[in-house]
VOPAGU-2260 file (C-alpha; in pm, 1 decimal, decimal comma):
REM VOPAGU-2260
SITE   aa  ch    i         X         Y         Z
SITE  UNK   A    0    2589,3   -5960,6  -13010,7
SITE  UNK   A    1    2721,6   -5708,9  -13289,9
SITE  UNK   A    2    2892,5   -5391,8  -13179,4
SITE  UNK   A    3    2753,4   -5056,8  -13299,4
SITE  UNK   A    4    2994,5   -4912,4  -13556,4
SITE  UNK   A    5    3127,4   -4538,8  -13503,3
SITE  UNK   A    6    2951,8   -4252,8  -13620,1
SITE  UNK   A    7    3187,0   -4214,4  -13912,4
SITE  UNK   A    8    3081,1   -4545,2  -14092,4
SITE  UNK   A    9    2741,8   -4706,0  -14192,5
SITE  UNK   A   10    2625,1   -5032,1  -14092,6
SITE  UNK   A   11    2804,1   -5192,3  -14365,7
SITE  UNK   A   12    3121,9   -5034,8  -14271,7
SITE  UNK   A   13    3110,0   -4803,9  -14556,8
SITE  UNK   A   14    3259,1   -4434,8  -14478,2
SITE  UNK   A   15    3029,1   -4166,0  -14403,2
SITE  UNK   A   16    3075,3   -3885,7  -14638,4
SITE  UNK   A   17    3043,9   -3549,1  -14465,1
SITE  UNK   A   18    2886,5   -3268,8  -14657,0
SITE  UNK   A   19    3069,5   -2956,0  -14526,9
SITE  UNK   A   20    2909,7   -2639,2  -14592,0
SITE  UNK   A   21    3085,0   -2407,1  -14855,1
SITE  UNK   A   22    3196,4   -2082,1  -14743,3
SITE  UNK   A   23    3232,9   -1791,3  -14980,2
SITE  UNK   A   24    3564,8   -1602,9  -15000,4
SITE  UNK   A   25    3498,2   -1265,8  -14875,5
SITE  UNK   A   26    3717,6    -970,3  -14828,3
SITE  UNK   A   27    3732,9    -770,3  -14492,7
SITE  UNK   A   28    3552,7    -442,5  -14552,6
SITE  UNK   A   29    3781,3    -275,0  -14278,0
SITE  UNK   A   30    4119,8    -436,0  -14391,2
SITE  UNK   A   31    4412,5    -244,3  -14488,4
SITE  UNK   A   32    4412,1    -395,9  -14834,8
SITE  UNK   A   33    4130,1    -576,4  -15036,3
SITE  UNK   A   34    4399,2    -792,8  -15232,2
SITE  UNK   A   35    4305,7   -1170,5  -15229,9
SITE  UNK   A   36    4678,5   -1250,2  -15298,3
SITE  UNK   A   37    5017,5   -1064,2  -15186,0
SITE  UNK   A   38    5186,3   -1142,6  -15513,8
SITE  UNK   A   39    5024,3    -984,7  -15820,6
SITE  UNK   A   40    5126,4   -1093,0  -16145,4
SITE  UNK   A   41    5195,4    -808,5  -16423,3
SITE  UNK   A   42    5405,8    -703,7  -16701,2
SITE  UNK   A   43    5731,0    -497,7  -16732,2
SITE  UNK   A   44    5652,4    -159,3  -16883,1
SITE  UNK   A   45    5964,4    -146,2  -17037,0
SITE  UNK   A   46    6036,1    -483,8  -17199,2
SITE  UNK   A   47    5668,6    -666,4  -17170,8
SITE  UNK   A   48    5792,1    -957,7  -16985,6
SITE  UNK   A   49    5605,4   -1118,3  -16696,2
SITE  UNK   A   50    5696,3    -995,5  -16340,6
SITE  UNK   A   51    5545,5   -1019,7  -15990,6
SITE  UNK   A   52    5500,1    -743,3  -15759,4
SITE  UNK   A   53    5579,2    -796,3  -15391,4
SITE  UNK   A   54    5626,6    -549,0  -15102,7
SITE  UNK   A   55    5944,5    -514,0  -14896,3
SITE  UNK   A   56    5952,4    -488,7  -14513,3
SITE  UNK   A   57    5924,5    -131,2  -14560,1
SITE  UNK   A   58    5627,0    -164,7  -14788,9
SITE  UNK   A   59    5802,2     -37,8  -15084,5
SITE  UNK   A   60    5710,3    -257,2  -15378,6
SITE  UNK   A   61    5983,9    -473,8  -15556,6
SITE  UNK   A   62    5948,2    -647,2  -15899,7
SITE  UNK   A   63    6079,3   -1009,3  -15911,9
SITE  UNK   A   64    6125,2   -1272,9  -16188,4
SITE  UNK   A   65    5819,0   -1497,9  -16165,3
SITE  UNK   A   66    6016,3   -1810,4  -16155,1
SITE  UNK   A   67    6259,0   -1930,7  -15915,4
SITE  UNK   A   68    6614,5   -2019,3  -16007,5
SITE  UNK   A   69    6878,7   -2251,6  -15846,9
SITE  UNK   A   70    7067,8   -2071,9  -15571,0
SITE  UNK   A   71    7399,8   -2179,6  -15735,2
SITE  UNK   A   72    7328,1   -1985,0  -16062,4
SITE  UNK   A   73    7258,5   -1650,5  -15913,2
SITE  UNK   A   74    7516,1   -1463,2  -15733,7
SITE  UNK   A   75    7461,5   -1402,7  -15361,2
SITE  UNK   A   76    7414,6   -1031,9  -15406,9
SITE  UNK   A   77    7090,3   -1088,6  -15646,0
SITE  UNK   A   78    6920,9   -1366,8  -15456,2
SITE  UNK   A   79    6569,9   -1269,5  -15284,7
SITE  UNK   A   80    6314,3   -1517,4  -15118,8
SITE  UNK   A   81    5979,5   -1442,8  -15032,0
SITE  UNK   A   82    5842,7   -1522,1  -14668,6
SITE  UNK   A   83    5458,0   -1476,9  -14590,2
SITE  UNK   A   84    5409,0   -1257,6  -14872,2
SITE  UNK   A   85    5689,9    -997,7  -14768,4
SITE  UNK   A   86    6001,4    -993,1  -15025,4
SITE  UNK   A   87    6357,8    -997,6  -14867,6
SITE  UNK   A   88    6698,3    -925,1  -15042,7
SITE  UNK   A   89    6879,7   -1217,0  -14936,7
SITE  UNK   A   90    6873,4   -1601,5  -14962,0
SITE  UNK   A   91    6675,5   -1825,0  -14706,6
SITE  UNK   A   92    6924,7   -2088,7  -14717,9
SITE  UNK   A   93    6720,2   -2324,6  -14930,1
SITE  UNK   A   94    6863,1   -2425,7  -15289,1
SITE  UNK   A   95    6624,5   -2216,3  -15470,8
SITE  UNK   A   96    6591,6   -1822,9  -15486,9
SITE  UNK   A   97    6418,3   -1545,0  -15647,2
SITE  UNK   A   98    6562,0   -1287,2  -15861,5
SITE  UNK   A   99    6475,5    -913,9  -15900,6
SITE  UNK   A  100    6367,7    -804,8  -16267,6
SITE  UNK   A  101    6574,8    -501,2  -16252,8
SITE  UNK   A  102    6905,8    -717,5  -16316,4
SITE  UNK   A  103    6741,0    -895,2  -16613,5
SITE  UNK   A  104    6541,2    -617,7  -16800,0
SITE  UNK   A  105    6670,8    -630,4  -17168,3
SITE  UNK   A  106    6544,6    -261,7  -17176,7
SITE  UNK   A  107    6818,8    -125,4  -16992,4
SITE  UNK   A  108    7120,5     -31,0  -17169,1
SITE  UNK   A  109    7367,9    -149,4  -16926,7
SITE  UNK   A  110    7469,7    -506,0  -16925,5
SITE  UNK   A  111    7431,5    -725,2  -16623,0
SITE  UNK   A  112    7711,4    -718,5  -16374,2
SITE  UNK   A  113    7718,8   -1095,1  -16324,1
SITE  UNK   A  114    7804,3   -1304,0  -16655,6
SITE  UNK   A  115    7587,4   -1594,5  -16506,8
SITE  UNK   A  116    7263,9   -1394,4  -16566,8
SITE  UNK   A  117    7340,0   -1305,7  -16917,9
SITE  UNK   A  118    7184,7   -1602,7  -17075,1
SITE  UNK   A  119    6877,8   -1514,0  -16915,8
SITE  UNK   A  120    6859,6   -1184,5  -16997,9
SITE  UNK   A  121    6913,3   -1280,5  -17364,6
SITE  UNK   A  122    6609,7   -1508,3  -17339,6
SITE  UNK   A  123    6410,6   -1240,4  -17215,1
SITE  UNK   A  124    6523,7   -1005,5  -17505,1
SITE  UNK   A  125    6419,4   -1263,4  -17755,6
SITE  UNK   A  126    6102,9   -1282,4  -17624,5
SITE  UNK   A  127    6040,5    -903,9  -17608,7
SITE  UNK   A  128    6135,6    -887,1  -17981,0
SITE  UNK   A  129    5897,8   -1147,2  -18064,0
SITE  UNK   A  130    5612,3    -961,2  -17896,6
SITE  UNK   A  131    5721,1    -635,1  -18072,1
SITE  UNK   A  132    5708,4    -812,0  -18418,9
SITE  UNK   A  133    5365,2    -987,0  -18336,4
SITE  UNK   A  134    5226,4    -652,9  -18243,8
SITE  UNK   A  135    5133,6    -772,8  -17884,9
SITE  UNK   A  136    5388,6    -544,0  -17695,2
SITE  UNK   A  137    5472,0    -168,6  -17802,2
SITE  UNK   A  138    5783,5     -14,4  -17606,9
SITE  UNK   A  139    5742,1     309,4  -17453,1
SITE  UNK   A  140    5856,2     601,6  -17688,6
SITE  UNK   A  141    6199,8     625,0  -17504,6
SITE  UNK   A  142    6294,8     281,6  -17640,0
SITE  UNK   A  143    6192,7     331,8  -18018,5
SITE  UNK   A  144    6406,0     472,8  -18270,9
SITE  UNK   A  145    6516,2     807,7  -18209,5
SITE  UNK   A  146    6676,0     901,0  -18534,8
SITE  UNK   A  147    6435,1    1166,5  -18623,7
SITE  UNK   A  148    6445,5    1504,1  -18449,9
SITE  UNK   A  149    6175,8    1553,1  -18180,5
SITE  UNK   A  150    6086,0    1865,5  -17959,2
SITE  UNK   A  151    6200,4    1842,9  -17628,9
SITE  UNK   A  152    5909,8    1715,6  -17391,1
SITE  UNK   A  153    5911,2    1687,0  -17023,0
SITE  UNK   A  154    5666,4    1428,7  -16934,5
SITE  UNK   A  155    5808,6    1223,0  -16608,1
SITE  UNK   A  156    5759,7     878,5  -16659,9
SITE  UNK   A  157    5735,5     819,4  -16266,3
SITE  UNK   A  158    5607,0    1133,1  -16135,6
SITE  UNK   A  159    5625,1    1257,5  -15782,4
SITE  UNK   A  160    5293,7    1312,2  -15628,0
SITE  UNK   A  161    5191,7    1488,9  -15308,8
SITE  UNK   A  162    4855,7    1357,4  -15135,4
SITE  UNK   A  163    4747,7    1350,8  -14799,3
SITE  UNK   A  164    5075,4    1556,9  -14689,3
SITE  UNK   A  165    5275,6    1260,6  -14793,3
SITE  UNK   A  166    5503,1    1238,7  -15115,2
SITE  UNK   A  167    5480,0     928,9  -15343,2
SITE  UNK   A  168    5658,3     801,3  -15643,0
SITE  UNK   A  169    5387,2     699,8  -15885,6
SITE  UNK   A  170    5451,0     396,2  -16148,3
SITE  UNK   A  171    5308,1     541,9  -16425,8
SITE  UNK   A  172    5276,1     911,9  -16566,1
SITE  UNK   A  173    4967,2    1089,6  -16383,6
SITE  UNK   A  174    4737,6    1060,8  -16678,0
SITE  UNK   A  175    4831,1     689,3  -16711,5
SITE  UNK   A  176    4759,5     560,9  -16355,0
SITE  UNK   A  177    4505,3     288,8  -16386,2
SITE  UNK   A  178    4248,4     186,3  -16153,7
SITE  UNK   A  179    4306,8    -128,9  -15947,1
SITE  UNK   A  180    3945,3    -233,6  -15887,5
SITE  UNK   A  181    3794,1    -560,2  -16029,5
SITE  UNK   A  182    3487,1    -532,1  -16246,7
SITE  UNK   A  183    3190,9    -763,9  -16270,9
SITE  UNK   A  184    3351,2    -938,9  -16537,8
SITE  UNK   A  185    3645,2   -1017,0  -16306,2
SITE  UNK   A  186    3897,5    -802,6  -16508,4
SITE  UNK   A  187    4094,1    -502,0  -16407,3
SITE  UNK   A  188    3921,1    -158,1  -16428,3
SITE  UNK   A  189    4054,4      30,7  -16737,3
SITE  UNK   A  190    3956,7     380,5  -16602,9
SITE  UNK   A  191    4228,7     639,7  -16541,7
SITE  UNK   A  192    4208,5     804,4  -16196,9
SITE  UNK   A  193    4247,1    1152,2  -16367,7
SITE  UNK   A  194    3897,8    1187,8  -16468,2
SITE  UNK   A  195    3747,3    1490,3  -16650,1
SITE  UNK   A  196    3460,5    1549,6  -16408,0
SITE  UNK   A  197    3687,1    1537,9  -16081,7
SITE  UNK   A  198    3910,0    1793,5  -15964,3
SITE  UNK   A  199    4275,3    1790,7  -16056,9
SITE  UNK   A  200    4599,5    1855,1  -15895,0
SITE  UNK   A  201    4837,4    2118,6  -15987,2
SITE  UNK   A  202    5214,2    2101,3  -16092,4
SITE  UNK   A  203    5456,1    2284,3  -15851,3
SITE  UNK   A  204    5818,4    2321,6  -15823,8
SITE  UNK   A  205    5913,1    2257,3  -15449,4
SITE  UNK   A  206    6210,1    2189,5  -15259,3
SITE  UNK   A  207    6359,0    1826,8  -15326,5
SITE  UNK   A  208    6249,8    1689,8  -14974,0
SITE  UNK   A  209    6044,7    1383,5  -14878,0
SITE  UNK   A  210    5795,5    1606,1  -14681,4
SITE  UNK   A  211    5870,5    1432,1  -14368,7
SITE  UNK   A  212    6115,6    1648,2  -14172,2
SITE  UNK   A  213    6399,4    1534,6  -14405,8
SITE  UNK   A  214    6680,0    1791,4  -14530,9
SITE  UNK   A  215    6634,0    1918,7  -14893,4
SITE  UNK   A  216    6904,4    1826,8  -15118,0
SITE  UNK   A  217    7132,8    2147,4  -15182,8
SITE  UNK   A  218    7030,0    2427,2  -15444,8
SITE  UNK   A  219    6776,8    2160,6  -15588,5
SITE  UNK   A  220    6404,5    2174,5  -15665,8
SITE  UNK   A  221    6161,1    1944,7  -15815,4
SITE  UNK   A  222    5834,2    1922,1  -16016,4
SITE  UNK   A  223    5556,1    1740,5  -15811,9
SITE  UNK   A  224    5171,9    1678,7  -15886,6
SITE  UNK   A  225    5007,6    1826,5  -15576,8
SITE  UNK   A  226    4674,2    1707,9  -15463,4
SITE  UNK   A  227    4665,0    1889,8  -15142,1
SITE  UNK   A  228    4413,7    2163,5  -15263,4
SITE  UNK   A  229    4154,1    1887,9  -15364,9
SITE  UNK   A  230    3902,1    1743,0  -15122,3
SITE  UNK   A  231    4008,4    1498,1  -14852,9
SITE  UNK   A  232    3778,1    1239,0  -15043,1
SITE  UNK   A  233    3949,6    1287,5  -15351,6
SITE  UNK   A  234    4272,7    1250,5  -15215,8
SITE  UNK   A  235    4178,9     911,9  -15035,4
SITE  UNK   A  236    4034,9     811,1  -15379,5
SITE  UNK   A  237    4390,3     877,3  -15522,8
SITE  UNK   A  238    4549,1     714,7  -15240,2
SITE  UNK   A  239    4334,4     396,9  -15300,8
SITE  UNK   A  240    4409,6     409,3  -15655,7
SITE  UNK   A  241    4049,2     401,5  -15764,5
SITE  UNK   A  242    3838,4     563,0  -16045,1
SITE  UNK   A  243    3537,6     764,8  -15927,4
SITE  UNK   A  244    3295,6     499,5  -16038,6
SITE  UNK   A  245    3476,3     238,3  -15825,4
SITE  UNK   A  246    3529,4     471,9  -15524,8
SITE  UNK   A  247    3155,4     458,7  -15469,0
SITE  UNK   A  248    3142,7      72,5  -15435,4
SITE  UNK   A  249    3381,9      -6,2  -15145,6
SITE  UNK   A  250    3280,8    -387,3  -15190,1
SITE  UNK   A  251    3480,5    -431,9  -15505,7
SITE  UNK   A  252    3795,8    -613,4  -15433,7
SITE  UNK   A  253    4132,3    -468,7  -15580,5
SITE  UNK   A  254    4294,9    -664,7  -15874,4
SITE  UNK   A  255    4649,3    -491,8  -15833,4
SITE  UNK   A  256    4870,6    -343,8  -15598,4
SITE  UNK   A  257    4843,4      20,1  -15583,0
SITE  UNK   A  258    5162,2     176,5  -15731,1
SITE  UNK   A  259    5256,5     434,5  -15483,2
SITE  UNK   A  260    5627,4     410,8  -15334,6
SITE  UNK   A  261    5709,1     625,4  -15068,3
SITE  UNK   A  262    5939,5     883,6  -15215,1
SITE  UNK   A  263    6300,7     958,1  -15094,3
SITE  UNK   A  264    6504,0    1203,1  -15251,8
SITE  UNK   A  265    6826,4    1018,7  -15226,2
SITE  UNK   A  266    6688,4     698,5  -15348,9
SITE  UNK   A  267    6483,9     818,6  -15610,3
SITE  UNK   A  268    6714,1    1118,1  -15731,7
SITE  UNK   A  269    6692,0    1007,5  -16081,0
SITE  UNK   A  270    6330,4    1055,8  -16090,6
SITE  UNK   A  271    6355,9    1417,4  -15989,9
SITE  UNK   A  272    6274,4    1676,7  -16260,6
SITE  UNK   A  273    6376,8    2015,8  -16225,9
SITE  UNK   A  274    6106,4    2173,2  -16424,1
SITE  UNK   A  275    5739,9    2166,9  -16492,7
SITE  UNK   A  276    5616,2    1904,0  -16732,9
SITE  UNK   A  277    5510,3    2035,6  -17106,8
SITE  UNK   A  278    5143,7    2086,8  -17135,7
SITE  UNK   A  279    4993,4    1835,5  -17380,2
SITE  UNK   A  280    4751,1    2031,1  -17613,6
SITE  UNK   A  281    4484,1    1803,8  -17737,9
SITE  UNK   A  282    4370,2    1845,8  -18104,0
SITE  UNK   A  283    4084,4    2070,2  -18155,1
SITE  UNK   A  284    3783,8    1906,0  -18345,3
SITE  UNK   A  285    3557,7    2072,7  -18581,2
SITE  UNK   A  286    3276,7    2116,9  -18327,4
SITE  UNK   A  287    3518,6    2283,2  -18073,4
SITE  UNK   A  288    3657,2    2515,5  -18349,9
SITE  UNK   A  289    3290,3    2619,5  -18432,2
SITE  UNK   A  290    3210,8    2680,5  -18069,0
SITE  UNK   A  291    3532,0    2878,0  -18015,1
SITE  UNK   A  292    3436,3    3111,7  -18344,9
SITE  UNK   A  293    3104,4    3188,6  -18215,5
SITE  UNK   A  294    3069,2    3543,5  -18040,4
């Protein structure tokens, strides 16, 4: 008598291929974040080289070099590691570690404090020069040639924004903050948060505090973009960093990390501006000039 083969094989002992039902990757609607990954790749605004955004344990974002380096080539004070999607400023005991982009960015005038990283910084500087020559990357105005006299313009590169009674440090100027939602073509939305048909905030001079019970710096004020006066739904839209169109479609996933960092007047003292930004006047077109000339 022939024994019955197990259920995982056919009568000729060939394996049975189980067809598993495919499950589509979905995002939890009530989740705190709609990102499908914790490490978001991007490019440095100052040098154009690739970076990866991670969050620290205190939810503050940090820019890391996208490649791991041998721990023997990196000083102990510059070693980082990523565990469960959280970046920690220390080594994890392995032979590899991560490196913050701030110590390698060639756009910084100061040389790295550790000569072991000078070679990697030079290679990033060469890559930045090649991108500028090819027209792929345009450095910010502060890094271009400033031989010609220019009128003084106050425009914070990283402004302080107050919304939902909390003060944040933005990653870009107010008019350049980009929506983080994913479009139907699976690209990042290019629409800005500051829409012409949506209520806007106002610039104010306030004491240099963190709006959380922290004492103010002695005899110092700072300029911030106040969104407290706009509707509550608009403040939620700004906090989620979504344009008006994607704010109405909450099912769309986020393709980047929101660039809000909790403001600390002691750690972010270099981003405090003591006067209001200079208003940028748009050039008047012929049509607008004719309308203004009408009685």
